[in-house]
N, C-alpha and C positions, 0 to 999 in steps of 0.2 A: 405521486412519488414512487419511483421505481426502486426495486430492491433485488436486482438480478443482473449478473454479469457472467458470461460464458467464455471460456478460453479452451483451445485445443492444443495438445502437446503430443508430439510423436516421439516415442521412446524405443530404444533397441537394447535388449539385454537386461538381466536382472539388476546389475549394479546401477544402471542408469535409472531404473525404477526407484531404487533406494535414494539416489541423489535427488530425484524429482520429489519424493516424499519429504526429504529434509528441507527442500526449498519452501514447502508449504508452511513450515514452522515459522518462516520469516515473513509471512503474509497473513497473519491472523490478527483480528481486531476486536472481535466481540465474543464475550464469554458469559455464560456457557455456550458451547456450540456443538452441534452434531455433525460428524463427517460420515456420510454413507458411501460405501463402495459397492459397485455393481460389476460383475464380470464372471466368466466361467471359471471352473476349477483350474488352478494353475495360472491364472491371469496375472498374478503379481500383486494381489491385494495386500497380503501379509507383508510382502517385501516393501511395498509402499509405506505401510504403517510403521515398519521397522525404521525406515528412513526418517519419517516424521518424529518418531520417538527420539532418535539420535539428535535431530535438530532441536528438540525440546530439552535436551540435556538429561534424558533418562539414562541412568547408569546400568540398570538391569538389562539382561538379554530378553528381548521381546519375542515370544514364540506364539504360534497359533493357539487360541483358546478353544479349539473345536470341542474338546472333551470337557473342559472346565466351564465353557460357555462365556465366561468373562474373566478378565485379568485387570488389575489396577496397578498403575505406576505413578511415580512422583518424579517430575522434572521441574522446569520453570513453571509449568502448569500441570495440574493433575490430569492423567490420561486414563480413560476407561476403554478397554479393547474388548469388543463383543463379536462373537462369531455365531451366526444363525443357521449354519449349513445343515445341522442335524435336526432342526426344529421344524415343526409344521407352522403354517401361518398363524394359527391360533396361539401356539406356544411362543412364537416369536413376538407377536403383539403383546403378550403378557409380560415377557421378559423386558422388552423395551419400555413398557409402561411402568415397570418397577424401578427403572433407572432414570426416569424423566427429571428427577430433581438433582442429578449429578451436576456439580457446578464448574466442571472443567471442560476438557475436550473428550467427547464420547465418539469413538470410532466404531462403526458397525459394518462388518463384512456380511455380504449376501443381503444387501438392501432389498433385493427382489422378494424377500420373505415377508415384508411388511407393507402396509398401506402408508403412504406419505402423510396422511392425516394424523397419524399417531405421533409424528415428530413436531414438537412445539418449539418455537423460538428460532434462532438463527441456525442455518445449516449450510453445508457444502456437499454437493452430490458429485461423485467421481465415477464415471462409467468407462470401463476399460474394454475395448473392442477385441474381437478375435485376432489371434496373432497372424501376421503376414511376414514370413521369413524372419521370425524371432523379433519382429517389431510390432509395437502396439500404439494405437492412438488413445489418449486419455481426453475425455470431454469433462471439463470441470465447471460446474455451475455454482456460483457463489450466490447464496440467498441470505446475506448478512449485513450488507452495507446499503443504506438508502442513498439514492442519487437525486439530483435536481434536474428540472427542465432547463433548457437554455434560456427560456423566458424569465425564469426565476433568477438566474445569474445576472441577466441584463437588468432586471428590476433592482437587485441589490446594488449593482454598480451605479445605477441612476440615483438611488437613495443616498448613497454616500458621496455622490458627485466625483466618482473616480475619473481622473484625467484620461483622455483618450490614449496618450502614449503608454500609460500603464495598462490600460485594457488591451492594447496591442501586444504588450510584453507578456501579459498573463496568457493570452490565447496562444502565442508562439511557444511559451514554456510548456503549456499543456500539450501541444502537438508534439514537441520534441520528447517530452516525458513518455507520451503514448508510444512514439516510435521506438524509444529505448526498451519499453516493456515488451513490445512485439519481438525485438531482437533477442531479448533474453528468453522469451518463450520458444523461439526457434532453436535455442541451445538447450532446451529442456528444463528451464527454470520457471517455476510458477510465479507469475506476478499478475497485476491487475491493470490492464490498459485503460479501462473506462475510469476507474478510481483515480488514476494518475492524470488523465486528461482533465477531469473536473477539479482535482487538487491544484493543478497548474493554473486553470482558469480563475481560481479563487485565491491563490496564495498571496497576492499583493492587494487584496480587496481593501485593506485599511493601511495601505502603504504610507499615506499622508501622516500617520501617527508619528513618524520620525523624519518628516521632510526637513531639509535644510535649504534655506533660500538660495545658497550659492552652489547647490548640487543638482539643480534641474538641467535638463538638456537645453541647448541653445534655442531661444525663441519661445520657451515655455514660461508663462507667467501665471500666477495664481490670481483669480478674481476675488473681489470682496465676498461674493456669495459663497465661493468655495471655502474661503477662510472661515466664514461664519459657520458653515456646515461642519467643517472638520473640527472646529472648536467644540461643538456639541459632542462629537464622537470621542474626542480626547477626554472630555469630562465624564463620559460614560465609562471609559476604560482608562482611568488615571494611572500614570506611571508605568504604562505598558508600551513596549515596542510593538511594531506592527504584526510580528509573527504571533505573539501571545494574544494580542487583541483580536486578531482574525480567528484564532483557535477558540477563544472564549465566545465570540459571536456565533460561530458554527455550532458549538456545543449547546448554546441557548436555543438554537433552531432545530436541534436533534440530529446533527450530522457529526457525531463523535469521531467516526473513523476518518473522515476527511480532515477534521481538526487535528487528529493525531499525526496524519501524514504531513500536514502543513507546518505544524508548530516548530519543528527543528530545522526548517529549510534555510534560515538566514545565516549570515556571518556574525555569530555571537561570541561573546567572551565571558566565561569559558564556553567552548563549543559543547552543545548538548549532545547526548547520546542519540544515535539513530539505529534503532534495533531492526526495523523492517526494511524489506527491499524497496518498498515504495517511498519510504522516507529518504533513503539513499539516492534513489533515482531523481526525485524532485529536487533535492539539494543540488545534485550535479547538473541537472537540466537547466536550472536557474542560473548556473555559473557559465552556461554556454550561450546565453542570449543577452544582447544589448538592445534594448527596446524590442524590436521584432526581427533583429538580425541574428542568425546563428554564427557564432564566432569561436575562435579557439579560447582555451583557458587563459593563455597569455594575454590575448587582446582584452578579454573581459576584466582581468585583474589590472591591466593598465588603465582601463576605464575607471575601476574602483579607486585606484591610486590618484588619478587626476581629479575625480569628483569628490572623494571623501578624505583624501590624504594631502590635498593641495599640491599634488604632483610628486610627493615624496613617499617612498615605501617605508612603512613602519614595520616593526617586528610582528605586529598582528597580521598585517597583509601577507607577509611572507609565510606565516604559520597557516593562514587560511588557504593560501595557494597550495601549500603542501598537503593540506587536508583534502582539498578538492581533487588533486592529482591522485592521492591514495584511494579515494572513492572511485575514481575512474578505473584504476587498475584492479580494484576489487570487483567491480561490476563487469568490466570488459578487459580481461587480462590479455586477450588476443587483439585488442584495438577496438576503438569506438566505431560502430558501423556507419558512420557518415562523416 
């Protein structure tokens, strides 16, 4: 089981560093968590954390704690800001050890001052390179979300007898979501391509929980073996739609973050909140794929109307289309990159 994903972002100017930090607030899944920042003096570490604090809803003005060593803030999640610049390695190790039980987000500037072994639990490491004409590259390594092998995904699909056309759909949604993540990274917004690809590959793992016999694609028929298998899974997760059932399944297996990304992806009434960037991307990517074809929102919702509304647009379909379009504009105000 892997627990590592790395992305690289190119940023220019102090304000863009703050925007980048704010975007990280929308891509956090496991708490407590330690965020370590590496980089020379003036690299933008404090500016990045200021953006993160704003993204977390911290109302106070966050300043460098170089002389106080640490500052604590309250937003959506507790934030502890530590600066190790003035400390020796021994002093830094001692200070970090004294805060290891902090239950929120612990941000540490000058991660160079400590050995990584002192950091317990989930972490995100951010390395800021030397400036090149006022531009910097950030290398962000997430060590907080466990991932699966492709063999494990295929094994689960076989176990639940997931139909081939849904497997194709999941793989294409995963690829589209990953592509969207890379597009946002190019714009300086932190997001997680690997987490999105795997979430897409798994998002309809238990799609049969709410199958309708008259909504299958032409030529697709359920076998007696499939119906028997699906009956057992429906008994395991009674009264759940496929989104909630899949999330429950993944949490049982220890993949809480992937479950969190997947759980609100469907067209539900009322619509669930989507707080993270990855939740929004997966929701939108799923609305751009019919089986394994990338289509427009209009074509996708025409398909929904035909298969689930018996050819008629209901008020819910209109509201869902409006929601998908709003998500598109939020993620890609300058237009979707494909």
